[in-house]
DOGUDO-888086 format. One line per 5 residues: for each residue x negated, y, z negated of C-alpha. Coordinates in steps of 0.1 Angstrom, whole numbers. Layout:
X Y Z; ...
This chain:
-1313 1040 -1231; -1279 1062 -1229; -1283 1083 -1201; -1258 1111 -1190; -1244 1116 -1224
-1248 1145 -1248; -1249 1171 -1255; -1230 1198 -1240; -1251 1225 -1231; -1245 1232 -1190
-1251 1267 -1168; -1219 1282 -1164; -1201 1274 -1132; -1206 1296 -1101; -1175 1320 -1093
-1150 1304 -1074; -1144 1332 -1048; -1186 1330 -1041; -1178 1293 -1038; -1151 1296 -1016
-1165 1324 -994; -1198 1300 -988; -1175 1274 -978; -1155 1298 -951; -1187 1310 -937
-1202 1272 -930; -1169 1264 -914; -1178 1287 -881; -1174 1271 -848; -1204 1246 -845
-1212 1237 -878; -1210 1199 -887; -1179 1194 -903; -1146 1175 -896; -1118 1158 -912
-1118 1129 -940; -1108 1102 -916; -1125 1072 -895; -1122 1075 -861; -1100 1047 -848
-1080 1038 -817; -1046 1032 -831; -1024 1013 -804; -982 1016 -805; -979 980 -819
-1004 986 -849; -983 1014 -859; -958 1013 -894; -922 1016 -883; -921 1050 -896
-950 1063 -874; -944 1043 -843; -962 1063 -811; -979 1062 -781; -1016 1055 -780
-1033 1090 -786; -1070 1078 -785; -1090 1091 -813; -1061 1104 -835; -1048 1092 -868
-1014 1100 -872; -997 1100 -908; -962 1109 -923; -971 1127 -953; -946 1153 -942
-925 1124 -938; -926 1132 -901; -948 1116 -875; -979 1142 -872; -1016 1141 -862
-1037 1149 -893; -1045 1179 -874; -1010 1192 -872; -1002 1181 -908; -1003 1215 -928
-1012 1200 -960; -1042 1189 -976; -1044 1149 -969; -1072 1123 -969; -1065 1094 -951
-1089 1059 -955; -1083 1039 -925; -1078 1000 -926; -1110 996 -910; -1127 1014 -937
-1111 993 -963; -1125 963 -946; -1161 974 -940; -1168 994 -975; -1146 961 -993
-1121 985 -1011; -1097 959 -1023; -1075 979 -1044; -1067 1019 -1057; -1093 1013 -1079
-1121 1015 -1057; -1108 1043 -1033; -1116 1073 -1052; -1154 1066 -1035; -1141 1076 -1005
-1117 1101 -1014; -1134 1132 -1034; -1103 1147 -1051; -1090 1115 -1062; -1105 1099 -1098
-1088 1066 -1111; -1099 1053 -1145; -1090 1016 -1159; -1092 1014 -1196; -1083 993 -1221
-1062 967 -1201; -1066 954 -1164; -1032 968 -1162; -1043 1004 -1183; -1053 1029 -1150
-1046 1066 -1144; -1044 1083 -1111; -1057 1118 -1111; -1057 1144 -1084; -1074 1177 -1087
-1083 1173 -1123; -1043 1160 -1131; -1029 1129 -1139; -1014 1110 -1171; -996 1080 -1182
-1022 1054 -1183; -1014 1039 -1218; -980 1045 -1227; -949 1033 -1203; -929 1063 -1214
-952 1084 -1201; -944 1087 -1164; -974 1096 -1138; -980 1129 -1125; -995 1111 -1092
-968 1094 -1075; -981 1061 -1059; -955 1048 -1027; -963 1015 -1009; -943 1017 -976
-923 1042 -989; -914 1024 -1019; -921 1043 -1052; -940 1024 -1078; -928 1043 -1112
-960 1029 -1137; -996 1024 -1127; -996 989 -1131; -973 980 -1107; -995 999 -1080
-1030 975 -1086; -1019 944 -1063; -1049 939 -1037; -1028 945 -1005; -1039 928 -979
-1032 943 -939; -1035 978 -951; -1029 1003 -920; -1040 1033 -940; -1041 1052 -975
-1029 1087 -974; -1036 1105 -1008; -1016 1142 -1006; -1036 1168 -1026; -1011 1189 -1046
-975 1191 -1058; -954 1167 -1032; -924 1177 -1053; -904 1187 -1023; -899 1156 -1006
-913 1134 -1030; -892 1141 -1055; -898 1123 -1091; -932 1125 -1104; -953 1137 -1078
-963 1170 -1097; -1002 1166 -1093; -1001 1146 -1060; -988 1114 -1041; -1012 1083 -1030
-993 1065 -998; -1001 1033 -984; -994 1020 -956; -993 984 -946; -990 969 -907
-951 955 -900; -947 925 -882; -958 925 -844; -939 910 -813; -971 892 -806
-991 863 -822; -1021 872 -841; -1034 877 -874; -1069 871 -895; -1083 854 -925
-1112 865 -945; -1136 847 -973; -1158 868 -992; -1186 854 -1019; -1207 875 -1040
-1224 878 -1072; -1208 870 -1104; -1189 841 -1088; -1169 868 -1065; -1142 848 -1046
-1121 865 -1024; -1096 848 -999; -1073 868 -975; -1052 858 -946; -1020 868 -929
-1001 861 -901; -974 877 -873; -951 869 -847; -921 867 -827; -896 846 -839
-869 855 -816; -874 887 -789; -854 909 -814; -868 897 -844; -908 898 -856
-921 880 -890; -953 885 -907; -967 868 -941; -998 879 -961; -1016 868 -989
-1046 875 -1010; -1067 856 -1041; -1095 874 -1057; -1116 855 -1087; -1146 867 -1102
-1164 859 -1136; -1168 888 -1158; -1200 905 -1161; -1197 914 -1197; -1200 888 -1225
-1182 882 -1260; -1217 874 -1275; -1202 852 -1308; -1171 836 -1287; -1190 825 -1261
-1167 839 -1231; -1171 865 -1203; -1147 895 -1202; -1141 925 -1172; -1135 892 -1148
-1108 891 -1117; -1082 869 -1114; -1054 880 -1094; -1034 872 -1062; -1004 883 -1042
-983 874 -1012; -959 890 -992; -933 881 -966; -915 909 -936; -889 902 -912
-885 933 -885; -851 935 -870; -852 953 -835; -824 945 -813; -830 976 -791
-855 1009 -798; -832 1031 -814; -826 1004 -842; -848 988 -864; -846 969 -899
-878 960 -919; -872 936 -948; -901 926 -971; -907 907 -1005; -936 904 -1026
-950 892 -1056; -981 894 -1072; -1002 881 -1107; -1030 894 -1130; -1041 873 -1156
-1077 889 -1167; -1099 894 -1197; -1105 928 -1203; -1121 955 -1206; -1153 958 -1221
-1161 986 -1248; -1197 991 -1257; -1207 1016 -1290; -1220 1045 -1286; -1226 1056 -1321
-1226 1036 -1352; -1206 1053 -1381; -1205 1047 -1418; -1184 1018 -1410; -1209 999 -1396
-1223 994 -1432; -1193 975 -1441; -1188 956 -1409; -1224 940 -1414; -1217 931 -1454
-1189 907 -1446; -1211 890 -1417; -1197 914 -1391; -1215 919 -1356; -1205 949 -1331
-1226 959 -1303; -1251 981 -1306; -1260 1018 -1287; -1292 1007 -1275; -1274 978 -1254
-1244 999 -1242; -1249 990 -1206; -1262 955 -1216; -1224 949 -1212; -1222 925 -1249
-1195 925 -1271; -1185 914 -1309; -1150 905 -1310; -1128 882 -1329; -1103 871 -1304
-1103 871 -1262; -1087 904 -1252; -1061 889 -1221; -1038 907 -1200; -1009 889 -1178
-989 914 -1149; -965 901 -1131; -951 926 -1100; -924 917 -1081; -898 930 -1058
-885 938 -1022; -873 965 -1001; -852 970 -969; -859 999 -947; -831 1007 -916
-838 1035 -893; -814 1045 -865; -820 1070 -840; -793 1085 -815; -804 1116 -795
-825 1142 -816; -818 1127 -849; -832 1100 -867; -816 1080 -896; -838 1061 -927
-829 1043 -953; -849 1027 -978; -835 1005 -1003; -860 987 -1028; -860 966 -1062
-890 962 -1082; -899 942 -1116; -928 947 -1138; -938 926 -1166; -968 937 -1184
-982 915 -1214; -1018 918 -1234; -1036 912 -1266; -1063 936 -1277; -1090 934 -1305
-1084 970 -1315; -1115 969 -1341; -1139 963 -1314; -1162 939 -1336; -1162 903 -1347
-1144 909 -1381; -1110 898 -1378; -1096 933 -1387; -1066 939 -1362; -1052 933 -1330
-1027 948 -1308; -997 925 -1290; -978 946 -1263; -948 925 -1240; -933 954 -1215
-907 948 -1188; -897 976 -1163; -869 971 -1140; -866 996 -1110; -839 1002 -1084
-846 1032 -1058; -826 1045 -1029; -839 1071 -1005; -819 1084 -976; -825 1109 -950
-819 1127 -914; -846 1140 -896; -841 1160 -864; -861 1163 -831; -845 1191 -811
-861 1210 -785; -850 1244 -795; -868 1266 -822; -851 1250 -857; -852 1211 -868
-849 1202 -901; -856 1169 -929; -826 1163 -953; -823 1131 -978; -811 1123 -1009
-831 1096 -1034; -817 1081 -1065; -836 1061 -1092; -825 1041 -1119; -848 1023 -1144
-852 1006 -1177; -882 1001 -1201; -888 977 -1229; -916 969 -1251; -919 945 -1279
-953 954 -1298; -972 950 -1330; -1003 953 -1346; -1016 918 -1365; -1032 923 -1395
-1071 901 -1392; -1079 878 -1425; -1104 903 -1429; -1088 933 -1431; -1084 937 -1465
-1119 932 -1477; -1132 955 -1449; -1111 986 -1462; -1117 976 -1499; -1155 985 -1488
-1145 1012 -1471; -1128 1022 -1502; -1160 1025 -1524; -1156 987 -1538; -1190 968 -1541
-1191 945 -1509; -1204 915 -1536; -1175 915 -1558; -1151 917 -1528; -1168 887 -1511
-1168 868 -1543; -1126 881 -1547; -1132 901 -1573; -1102 925 -1587; -1110 956 -1571
-1093 987 -1557; -1060 975 -1541; -1053 949 -1573; -1050 984 -1595; -1032 1002 -1568
-1006 969 -1568; -1004 968 -1607; -1000 1006 -1606; -972 1008 -1580; -957 972 -1590
-968 956 -1561; -971 919 -1555; -1009 910 -1561; -1027 904 -1528; -999 923 -1508
-1016 955 -1498; -1030 949 -1463; -1023 914 -1465; -991 911 -1447; -992 891 -1413
-980 924 -1395; -988 959 -1401; -962 973 -1378; -937 958 -1352; -919 978 -1330
-888 977 -1302; -885 1004 -1275; -861 1012 -1251; -860 1034 -1224; -829 1040 -1194
-839 1070 -1171; -814 1079 -1140; -823 1103 -1117; -814 1118 -1084; -829 1143 -1058
-814 1162 -1029; -841 1176 -1006; -846 1192 -971; -868 1212 -949; -862 1236 -924
-891 1243 -891; -882 1274 -876; -907 1279 -844; -901 1313 -828; -928 1308 -804
-952 1279 -795; -977 1270 -819; -957 1292 -849; -939 1275 -874; -924 1284 -906
-910 1258 -928; -885 1263 -958; -882 1233 -982; -866 1227 -1014; -856 1199 -1040
-827 1197 -1065; -841 1170 -1091; -817 1161 -1121; -831 1133 -1145; -817 1119 -1177
-834 1096 -1202; -815 1077 -1231; -842 1058 -1254; -841 1039 -1285; -872 1036 -1309
-875 1009 -1340; -904 1001 -1359; -909 983 -1394; -940 991 -1413; -948 964 -1437
-981 976 -1457; -963 986 -1492; -991 1013 -1497; -980 1032 -1465; -941 1033 -1485
-958 1057 -1509; -962 1096 -1507; -990 1100 -1532; -980 1135 -1540; -946 1125 -1550
-957 1098 -1568; -979 1121 -1589; -947 1141 -1595; -927 1113 -1605; -953 1102 -1631
-957 1137 -1645; -922 1142 -1653; -919 1107 -1669; -946 1113 -1691; -931 1149 -1701
-902 1145 -1727; -893 1183 -1720; -886 1175 -1680; -863 1149 -1667; -878 1119 -1645
-877 1136 -1610; -876 1105 -1585; -860 1126 -1559; -863 1155 -1538; -827 1168 -1548
-842 1164 -1586; -872 1184 -1578; -859 1211 -1560; -828 1218 -1592; -862 1224 -1613
-870 1259 -1618; -894 1273 -1593; -923 1279 -1617; -924 1240 -1628; -921 1232 -1590
-951 1255 -1582; -973 1238 -1613; -963 1201 -1604; -972 1210 -1570; -1002 1226 -1575
-1013 1196 -1599; -1002 1170 -1571; -1020 1182 -1542; -1055 1191 -1562; -1077 1160 -1556
-1097 1168 -1589; -1061 1162 -1606; -1047 1135 -1585; -1068 1108 -1577; -1044 1093 -1554
-1047 1116 -1525; -1080 1101 -1512; -1061 1072 -1504; -1041 1086 -1480; -1067 1076 -1452
-1055 1043 -1462; -1020 1049 -1447; -1021 1038 -1413; -985 1034 -1407; -962 1052 -1429
-923 1043 -1428; -910 1053 -1392; -876 1070 -1382; -857 1052 -1361; -838 1071 -1329
-810 1077 -1324; -800 1091 -1355; -776 1118 -1369; -805 1144 -1359; -820 1128 -1327
-798 1118 -1301; -825 1098 -1281; -819 1113 -1251; -835 1141 -1230; -817 1157 -1198
-837 1177 -1174; -831 1196 -1135; -850 1216 -1115; -854 1234 -1080; -886 1235 -1066
-896 1250 -1030; -920 1251 -1004; -927 1279 -985; -953 1278 -954; -965 1293 -922
-987 1275 -897; -1001 1287 -864; -1023 1270 -835; -1049 1293 -827; -1060 1272 -800
-1047 1234 -791; -1079 1223 -812; -1076 1248 -843; -1047 1250 -869; -1044 1270 -899
-1019 1273 -925; -1010 1290 -957; -983 1279 -981; -968 1283 -1016; -950 1253 -1033
-935 1244 -1067; -934 1210 -1082; -919 1191 -1112; -922 1159 -1136; -894 1158 -1160
-900 1151 -1199; -918 1120 -1208; -906 1096 -1238; -931 1089 -1269; -933 1049 -1265
-953 1043 -1295; -955 1038 -1329; -970 1074 -1332; -938 1089 -1322; -927 1113 -1350
-894 1139 -1350; -900 1173 -1334; -912 1203 -1354; -877 1220 -1349; -863 1186 -1365
-883 1182 -1395; -912 1197 -1416; -932 1179 -1443; -940 1193 -1476; -974 1196 -1488
-996 1165 -1480; -966 1149 -1465; -942 1154 -1496; -904 1151 -1495; -896 1167 -1526
-914 1198 -1517; -903 1196 -1479; -887 1228 -1467; -852 1226 -1454; -849 1211 -1420
-822 1190 -1398; -840 1156 -1412; -841 1166 -1446; -803 1182 -1450; -793 1149 -1434
-813 1127 -1458; -833 1106 -1432; -866 1113 -1445; -888 1090 -1451; -923 1086 -1473
-947 1101 -1455; -933 1115 -1426; -944 1135 -1405; -940 1159 -1373; -952 1154 -1339
-938 1143 -1309; -907 1122 -1294; -913 1133 -1259; -932 1161 -1240; -907 1179 -1224
-912 1187 -1182; -947 1199 -1164; -936 1227 -1138; -964 1232 -1113; -970 1258 -1088
-1000 1262 -1062; -1009 1286 -1034; -1026 1270 -1008; -1046 1278 -973; -1059 1259 -947
-1080 1252 -916; -1082 1224 -895; -1096 1219 -866; -1106 1190 -838; -1132 1199 -815
-1154 1178 -792; -1172 1156 -813; -1165 1174 -847; -1136 1181 -865; -1132 1195 -901
-1105 1204 -927; -1107 1229 -953; -1081 1237 -981; -1084 1264 -1008; -1063 1263 -1035
-1049 1281 -1069; -1030 1255 -1086; -1014 1259 -1125; -992 1232 -1145; -972 1244 -1170
-967 1222 -1197; -991 1194 -1187; -982 1164 -1202; -1013 1153 -1223; -1020 1119 -1245
-1051 1120 -1263; -1062 1095 -1292; -1067 1105 -1323; -1088 1072 -1343; -1057 1054 -1352
-1031 1065 -1325; -1018 1087 -1298; -1005 1122 -1301; -983 1131 -1272; -984 1172 -1265
-974 1195 -1238; -1004 1223 -1228; -990 1256 -1225; -1006 1257 -1192; -1036 1244 -1175
-1049 1257 -1139; -1075 1247 -1111; -1088 1269 -1087; -1109 1255 -1059; -1112 1240 -1024
-1114 1207 -1006; -1134 1202 -971; -1138 1170 -951; -1154 1167 -918; -1163 1143 -892
-1194 1144 -867; -1199 1121 -838; -1230 1130 -820; -1233 1101 -802; -1206 1074 -794
-1222 1043 -818; -1232 1074 -844; -1202 1089 -869; -1209 1111 -903; -1183 1118 -925
-1189 1144 -957; -1162 1155 -982; -1164 1176 -1011; -1138 1189 -1037; -1149 1218 -1056
-1124 1224 -1090; -1126 1252 -1115; -1097 1245 -1139; -1093 1263 -1169; -1069 1259 -1201
-1049 1290 -1198; -1028 1281 -1229; -1031 1251 -1251; -1031 1260 -1289; -1012 1225 -1300
-1038 1201 -1289; -1054 1174 -1312; -1088 1192 -1313; -1070 1228 -1323; -1071 1253 -1297
-1085 1251 -1266; -1068 1282 -1251; -1098 1295 -1227; -1120 1266 -1228; -1125 1245 -1197
-1106 1211 -1193; -1134 1182 -1198; -1133 1152 -1176; -1133 1171 -1144; -1163 1171 -1123
-1170 1207 -1111; -1182 1188 -1075; -1172 1156 -1062; -1188 1143 -1029; -1183 1114 -1007
-1204 1111 -974; -1210 1081 -950; -1228 1071 -921; -1212 1046 -896; -1235 1028 -866
-1220 1007 -841; -1247 991 -819; -1227 974 -786; -1245 946 -772; -1245 955 -735
-1207 948 -719; -1204 914 -740; -1178 933 -764; -1200 920 -792; -1210 948 -818
-1229 953 -849; -1216 978 -874; -1233 990 -903; -1218 1014 -925; -1234 1035 -959
-1213 1056 -980; -1222 1081 -1011; -1198 1091 -1040; -1211 1118 -1064; -1198 1134 -1093
-1213 1165 -1106; -1228 1165 -1143; -1198 1170 -1170; -1182 1167 -1203; -1162 1134 -1206
-1138 1149 -1229; -1131 1181 -1250; -1148 1164 -1280; -1131 1136 -1304; -1109 1143 -1330
-1128 1123 -1353; -1165 1122 -1345; -1170 1161 -1329; -1144 1175 -1356; -1169 1165 -1387
-1197 1180 -1361; -1180 1210 -1357; -1173 1200 -1320; -1210 1206 -1309; -1220 1169 -1295
-1200 1165 -1264; -1208 1130 -1239; -1209 1139 -1208; -1212 1118 -1171; -1228 1120 -1139
-1216 1095 -1110; -1239 1087 -1078; -1226 1057 -1058; -1241 1041 -1031; -1227 1016 -1009
-1233 997 -980; -1220 972 -957; -1233 954 -919; -1207 934 -899; -1217 914 -869
-1184 912 -852; -1183 891 -823; -1158 894 -793; -1138 862 -802; -1128 878 -837
-1153 865 -854; -1167 886 -878; -1200 881 -904; -1210 908 -925; -1224 917 -960
-1218 944 -984; -1228 957 -1015; -1214 984 -1040; -1231 1003 -1062; -1264 994 -1050
-1288 1012 -1069; -1266 1003 -1101; -1262 1037 -1114; -1250 1037 -1148; -1225 1058 -1166
-1198 1063 -1193; -1165 1066 -1183; -1150 1077 -1212; -1152 1075 -1253; -1128 1074 -1279
-1133 1075 -1319; -1135 1042 -1336; -1101 1027 -1348; -1103 1033 -1387; -1139 1039 -1383
-1147 1074 -1392; -1179 1087 -1372; -1179 1058 -1350; -1175 1064 -1312; -1169 1033 -1287
-1169 1038 -1248; -1166 1022 -1213; -1196 1015 -1196; -1192 1015 -1155; -1192 986 -1134
-1226 972 -1125; -1237 966 -1087; -1218 939 -1069; -1227 925 -1036; -1218 894 -1012
-1211 878 -976; -1177 879 -957; -1168 860 -930; -1139 875 -912; -1119 860 -882
-1091 879 -865; -1072 865 -833
């Protein structure tokens, strides 16, 4: 039985003002609220290079503003997950991080590498390398431009900072929705390290290790690595294979040169690889195409078995990801000034094969080979004057090249499948009798058995070269002790040159049925010249044009029109061409205005206004189409009847060419935010209220046979983020974090579902909660401890999306699938004074089941497919620290 799916019918959301007011009332002094952090002692030698400090006791230091500040002092909404929490909760990568960070959502769909990071309801870029994420991911200060480059299991993580809301002022490129910053430990000048082994259900094996120490008095090293293997929890029944497995490893080496306290060089190199079978897709609604599948002996998962994790495929889906690179960070201090340089070069290689019809029939498979090479350089100067003025000034350079070779491979049963969908008798198809496509081949002069019988349906070659630079800075003015005014700005210039080429092999897709009818009709009329081109059609008298067009677009007169549904991949207009230069050029100045005041040493308040920016994204897919300003097709895709346009007038129009999107324009973000932070004795809390808007949000939506890239006119979200910690006694720590979001499509007339203006954007839970309790029992003065932890993650019941272009449109958009999340994770660890730790863990302890997302079946109108949530996992851990 499938729960939390349909139908829409929730109660109206409560007013934002009412909820915000209630939250503010709850935050009076003495309330049991605090910041979202694990209380941890951080020694100076444990701090990363950019946050080296003296021991500050039970205080976490972050670098969200690219300055060393305590979490309480940082005047933005930021949540921190410590390395200790990552260990105890068995959070192995960024995908698991959302269970302890309620403003963050991470989805993994289609392949191991297709992940989307979403903050406050904004995020994109999971299935198209040309679409840059709106959430920037940085690992040790190095920008990872694509989500696939941020999925490595990083051992020796010190903390992960999630910065909510636009961060374009300091982080520049692609931080219009927020930032995820992973900070790892640098090499130490004292010998030490750790090893860890995990064994769990599904034959899970995790091995981790790190070692660090001095080489000389001024040079230290560290080496760490990890290996993960897990059997798949889903079965490809007919192939006797598992999917949704884990098979990945990572290694990293570092050198730290510190000739004196004022000068350090940190060099890092890493390599990681993923080689996995992913991802499980189940059937939620079996449409009319199910009869054609079964008639040909095919199988598919049944809706009643959605959470049985059973699939029927004709090919095992594979995904290989290689991610490697290096960076050098140099830091030099002289008096009150600190100079920082971060130079990095990275390469990403991503290849996958997918069965895109998700049945055991051999219909169609997709293959992609992708490569991303990225060079980045950041330089900044930071002051630390005793006077009222301080500044940060920096520059950032980005140079990236992307290539993609992809193709759709026709299966041996694709022609028979579409014959039956076209109305042919299954017995006639199976016995090889001439049917629909044979007649079309004869009528149009195609070779017999050529429609849907070429080795490939399409083959594509895409490339993008992206160069960008930004200049950024902030000025802090503190006229009186505790009152700080901040002004910041960022100028970014972003240029992309792209080339797109595709070959569409199927002969049926090369014919426009309106134009073909006009050609046949005029050839049969001795009083008219035979029309074979647009120029000849336009030369006819207007009444004749209108008469021919009326007949050609009437399904009762032109029986070919119904076959347009089989023209999946028509001819593709390559770019660059005489009209489309294949380039975008964007530049923008964004800025920050903020005031922060320390009411008392334990309480800080702030208010800010900030703008953000993300440059244009390129539609690197076979669904890329000319913009409507360059081309407008005639009725039913006719070229003969198309109005004048640059592409028509240049003679570039192809049969069945349509307008769409080559690229999506920039995103512009604004956010108003006020916050309160307090660190009291045993209690701390953090509250942020915000009103955030993105103009031109880059939306990528699946349409059933492809992806449509659109700019939403305007999307906004109001809400608050609350995080708290209570430590009523030394052994016991409670944390509670909650995010409330009230999103709205202020303007989105051009979505694939029609005009969504005034609608609530789906997929954004109204409430998200992350809570935990940790109890540490000390065995006298032995130094031995027993640490128990339980955490809870909740997302309120919400629409998964605003509808499906095929399924819901046919039903008047009345049946919307929904989801609710309730995850319980727990761990128990015995930590001995000699460094040995033994423990057990469980994630999704109660085996909560929900649908992560849904989509229209590929070329299967009325079929709905979806991704089920991960089942319960558990295991044991042995760790030794030395």
